[in-house]
N, C-alpha and C positions, 0 to 999 in steps of 0.2 A: 726595181728602179731606184726607189728610194734610198737605199741605203748605199747607192754612190754619190748622193748628194747631201750624207750626213743625215735623213730623215729618218723616223720610226716608220715600220710600213704599214700603220694602219691610218694612211689616209684614205680609206676607201669612198669617204663623206664626200668627197670632192670629185668624185666620178658621176657622171661624166664632165668632164674641163668643160667651164663656161665660166663669163666674167660675172655671173650672178652667186657662183659656187660659195664664193667667203664674204664675209663683211667689207672687203679691200676700195669696190666700186663705194660705197655708201663713207664711207670714211676719208678716200679723194674726195669726195663732194662736199664734207663738212670740213676739213682740215688737211689741204692738198702736201704742203709743204712736209707737215708731220708724217702724213702717211707714204709719200715717197720716199721721206728718208728709211722709213721702216722697209719699204720695198728695196731698195739698195742695200740697205745690212743684208738683209735676209738673204737678197741673190749673191751677192758679194760674197756670204760664207757660207753659202751653198755649193757656190763655183768654183768656190777655192777647195773646197775638200773634194768634189767632184775632180780636180785638175790632178789630185795626188792618188786617185784610183788609178788602177789597171788601165780599165777602160779611158779615164780621163787621159791619161797620158798617150796613149795610143791618138787620143782625137785635138788635144787640145794643143794650143800654141801659144805662146805671150808675145804680143806686137807692143809696141809704143806710141802712143797716139798724141799729136801733137797739135794745140787748140790756142792761137791768138797767143804766137809767142813765150806762152807759160811754161813751165818744166813740163817735161813729157809724163805722160800717165801710162803706166803698163795697166794691157789688161788682157785677159783671157779671150782666145776665139777660137770659136769652132760651129761647126754644121748645126751640131746637137743646140748648142748653149742660143745659137742666134734665132733658131726655128721654135726657141719653148712655148711661143704661145702661140706659135702653129697648128699645133697639135700633128706633124710633119716627121717628128722622131720620138723615140722612145722617151718617155722625158716623167717624174714626177707628175698627177695631175694638182696636186695643190700647187707646184711654182706656174705649171701652165697656165690654171684659173684666176692669178693674182696677177701674172703678165695680161692674160685676156683683160681683167678687168682697168688695167692702167691703159693699153690701147684704147678698149672704148671711152675711158675718160677724156684721156690725151683727141680722141676724134668729134667727140663735144666739144671740147675746148674752141679746134680749131674750127668749129663753126662760129665761134661767137667773139674769141678772143684777136685781138692784135697781133701782126705776124710775129713783133718784137717780144712778145709776151712767149709764144708758140717758140720761138728760135732761143727767148731764155731757159725754158722748160727743155728742150733737146739739148741744149751743152749742158746743162745742170745734172740731168739722165745721166 
């Protein structure tokens, strides 16, 4: 599955997928914006590549997202992409682990941050 996301096939160090399999959770705690930017860049690159593969062409469609009157953002969508961090679709465990760490960090933030801070993070992501 890694080749569909332009990743090397030797990422067995990240099996089984877990929020603790990569340093991402620790990095989010130390430098949240920089780490979120890394996750976004890494994910966008992997998903852009996936969308060009035969499997991606069969599963992915592109939609426009409109937020607060800003110019629309083009976004790839598919069931596989949406469930990357849930383990319900076959996907690279490296990407699953990164997204599991992001989810864990966001859930921890939700317990202590103000709602407008959380909304800001959601819109940013």
